N, C-alpha and C positions, 0 to 999 in steps of 0.2 A: 503494499499500500504506500509506504513512504517512498519506495523506488519509483512508483508510478507518478507520484506528485513531483519528485525531483526531475524525473524525465520530462514531464509536461513543462515544468519551468524552464528547463534547458532548451526544449524545443521552441518555446515562446520567445526566449531571448535570441535564439538563432534566426527565428522568422523576423523579429524586430530588426536585428542587425542587417539581415538581407534587404529588408524594405528600406532601411535608412540609406544603405549604399545605392540602391536602385533609385531612390528619390532624389539623391544628390547627383546622380550621373545620367539620369533620363527624365524626360517629360511624360513618359507613358502613363504613369498613375494619374497625374494631374489632367492629362488629355482624356483619360477614361472617366474621371470625375466631371469634367466639362460636358462630355457627350452624355453621360448618364443623367446628370441633373438638368440637362436641357429638356428632357422629356419627363423626368420624374421629380424634379425640384429638389429632392433631398435623398440622402442615403444614410443609413445608420448601421451599426453593428448587429442590430436585431431586425433589419429589413426583411430578411428571408427566413426568419425563425420558423415559420410554419410552412414554408415552401421549398425547403432545401433540396427535396428530390427533384423538383421540376425547374430549378434555377440553374442557369448555366454556371459551371464551376468557376469561371473567371469573375463573374458577378459575386458569387459567394466569397471568394478569396479577397476581392477588392473591398467588399463591404466589411469584412472582418478587419481589414487593414485601416479602416477610418480611425481605429484606436491608435494605431501607430502614427498615422498622420497627425492626430491631436497631440500626441506625446512629443513628436518632433517640433511642432509649432510651440508647444509649451516650453520645452527645454530651450529653444531659441529666444523666446520671449523672456524667460527667466534670466538669461544671460545678458539680455539687453534692456532689462528694467521695465518691461512692458507687463502690466497687470492684466489678468483676464477680465472680461466684463461679466458681471453676476446676473444671474437670472433666479427666479424663485427656486428652481430645482437643480441648478448647476451653473456652469460657467461656459464661456466661449471666447474665442478670438476672431476678430474680423480680419480677413485676409483678402487680397486682390491677386488674381492670377489671370494673365491674358485678358486684362480689362474687365474681368467678371468678379464680382464681389461674392464672398462666401462667409458664413458663420461655421466655424469648426468648433464643436463643443462636446460637453459631457453633461448628461442628465442623470440624476439620481432619483430613483422612484423605488419600485419593488426591486429593481435590479439596476445595473449600471448600463448605460447606453451611450455610445459615442456617435456623433452625427456631423454631416457636412451638408449645409443647406445653401442653395444658391439663392442670391438676392437679386431683386429687380434692378436695383441701383446700388453700386458699391458704397460702403460707408466712407465718409470723408477721411477718417483716420485709419483706414485699413492698412494693414502691414503688406507690403509688396512680397509675395511668395518667393521672388527671386533671392531675397536676402536669406530666407530660411534655407532654401535649396543650396545656396553657396556657402552658408555658414559665416558670411562676412558680417562684421559688426556694423551696426547702423552708425552714420556719421555723429548723431547726437549721443550715442552710447560712448563714443571715443571722447567726446567733449565732457560728458558726465564723469567718465573715469579720471579725466585730467583734474576736474574740480574735486572729486572725491579723494584723489591723491593729496591735494592741498589740505583738505580736512584731516586726513590721516596724519599728515606731517604736523598739523597744528595740534592734534591730540597728543602726538608723541612729545611735542615741545612743552605742552602743559604738563604732561607726566614727569618729564625731566625737570620741570620747575618745582615739582613737589605738589602740584594741585591734586587733591584727593580724587580718586576715580569716581567716587559717588557724585562729586561736585560736577565733574565733567559730564557724566551721564544725565544728571539732573538738568543741566543747562541744555544739552542736545535734545533730550526728550521734551523739555519746555519749548525749545525753538520749533520742534516738529509739531507740537500741539498748537502753537500759534499760527504756523503755516496751514494746518488742517482747518483751524477755525476760519482763517481768511478765505480759504478755498470754499468752504460751506457758505459763507457770506456772499461770495461771488455768484454761486450757483442759485442762491435764493433771490438775487436781484434780477 
């Protein structure tokens, strides 16, 4: 029983690694998404739950791979400081590929379901999928990291000067709180 579980985890990891390499080296999967969502609007990991026998193998495999697509986008966004958008039962990322907008997300209900939904109009702040595919950092991420390095150097300087860590944390947390309050005020106006 444990060996079956371990074997399944190893196979899932291998499938994900294969998908990741394929996604970075080819447009095949995203072309399939584009074509499929043109007529069906959306695909999810449970799209063919009750039709597995009558569904083409390629569609079954690609539907299951929506989870891997979400994970690739999520990993990229995490590395580039992009937060997912929250929904009542899950989260999603807004992406743009070939001038078509998509929501790629995750829903929690009785079970977990990953999905990719085509949008009539791309969202203004959609992430261009070419960045995910290439793994290239966004220009703003490079700038953020430059600024964060300045902050890191300042914290080290404060520590060297003997400022207690709790005072540094309290000041940083307070500054973040002030920024969040300002952000909320702007949204309400």
